[in-house]
N, C-alpha and C positions, 0 to 999 in steps of 0.2 A: 504494500500500500504506500509506504514511504517513497519507493522508487517512482511510482506513478505520480504521486503528488509533487515530487521534485521536478518532473518534466513540465509542470504547469505552475511553478512557483512564481512566475512573473505576473500571474493573474491574482487580483485580490480575491480573498476567500468568498466574498459575496458573489462575485462573477462566476467562480468555479461552482459554487452551489447552484446558481441559476442554470449553468450549462449542464450540469449533471441531471438536474430536474427536467431539462428539455430533451434529453436523449431518450430514444424509444424503449430501451431495455430497463434502465434503472429508474427513471422518472422519480417520483417521490420516495420510492422504496430505497433509493440510494442517496438522494439529496438530503433528506431530513437527518438520517443517522450521521452522514458526513458532516453536516453543519453542527449538529449537537455534539457528537463525539470527538471529531477531529479539530474543528474550528472553535468549539466552545461557545457557539451562539446560544442565545436564549431560545426557548421553545417557540415563542411568538415570532421572533426574527427568522428563525429557521423555517417555520411554516410559511410565512409571507413570501420570502424569497423563493422557496421551492414551489409554492402554489402558483405564483406568477410565471416562473420558469416552465412549469409543467403545462399550464394552460395556453401559453402563447403559441406553441406549435399547433395545437388543436385548432385554434382560431384560424391560422393560416391554412391548415389542411382543409377545414370546412369551407373556407371561402374560395380556395383555389383548385381543389380537386375537380370540381365541375368544369370550370373554364379550361383547365389544362387537358382533361380527357376529351372535351369537345374539340379543342384545337387539334389534338393528336388524331382524333377520329376523322376529322375533315381532311387532314393533310397526309395521312399515312393509312393505307389499306390494312396493313397488319395491325395497327393500333385499333382501327374500327372493328376488325374481326375479334380482337382480344376483348375489348370493352363490351361488345355485343354478347360474346360468350360469357363474360364475367357477370354481367347484370342478369342475363337469363338464368344462369346456373344458380346464382345467389338467391334470386327471388324464388326460383322453383324449389330449391333445397330448404330454405329457411323461412319462407313467407308464412307458412302455417304456424310454426312455432312462434314466430315474431308477432303475428297477429293475435295469437292467444294471450300472450303476456303483455303485448303492447310496448310502450316506451319503457316500462319497468325492466324488461329484459335487457335493454341496452345499458341502462343505468347500473344494473347489477353486474353486467359484464365489465363495465369500466371500473366498478368498485372492487372487484375481486383482486386481492393482492398477490397476483402471480405475474411473472414476466409475460409480456405480449398481451395483457388484458387491460391496459391503461388507456389513456386518452388518445394515443396515436391510433391504435387498433379500433377504438370506439369511434373515432372520427371517420375512419375509412368505412366502418360498418354503417354509420349514419348516412354517409354519402351513398353507399350501395343501396340502402333502403329508401333513398330519396327523401330524407328528413329536411325540415326547414333549418337553414344554416344558423340564423341568429338564436333560435330557440335552443338548438343543441349546444351552441357555445355556452349559453347560460346553464343548461343542465349539466354539462361536463364540469363546469366550475363548481356547481353545488355538489355534485357527486364526489368529485375529487376532494373537496373540502370536508365533506361529511364522512367519507369512508376511509380513503387511503391515509390521510393525515392522522386520523384518530388512531389507526393501527400502528403508524410509525411512532407516535409519541408513546404508545403503550408497549413498544418493543415487540410487536407482533411479526416482525420480519426476521 
């Protein structure tokens, strides 16, 4: 751990906490323990920096996945084929389960404290199920705040 931190010693601790929270694998599960244990931040400071760092990529993903996939589909036949397949497969395979549980299913998925179940994957899932961008940005913020961070403070990771 010290070796990895030494590679980034030119960054302030707050920025490093923010960056760790923004990465897709560690998200809050890595950022809050890093801020609390290694940098000695208060729980409130750790939470705020990590929460903002974790939510920021989701906002950009939710706002840009649609336009980027539309652009790629219009300009590249292979991308169009891929996105058509992806949307059809996802909706065919998961629409019944998703419709049964509704939005609760996605919030629970984002809140589960396992790798690849955070806001990055949740943003992609919301995009695939054609959810409203602004509403899901707010929901991710609340679910991350309510579930992931509570478990991090309690040492559940």
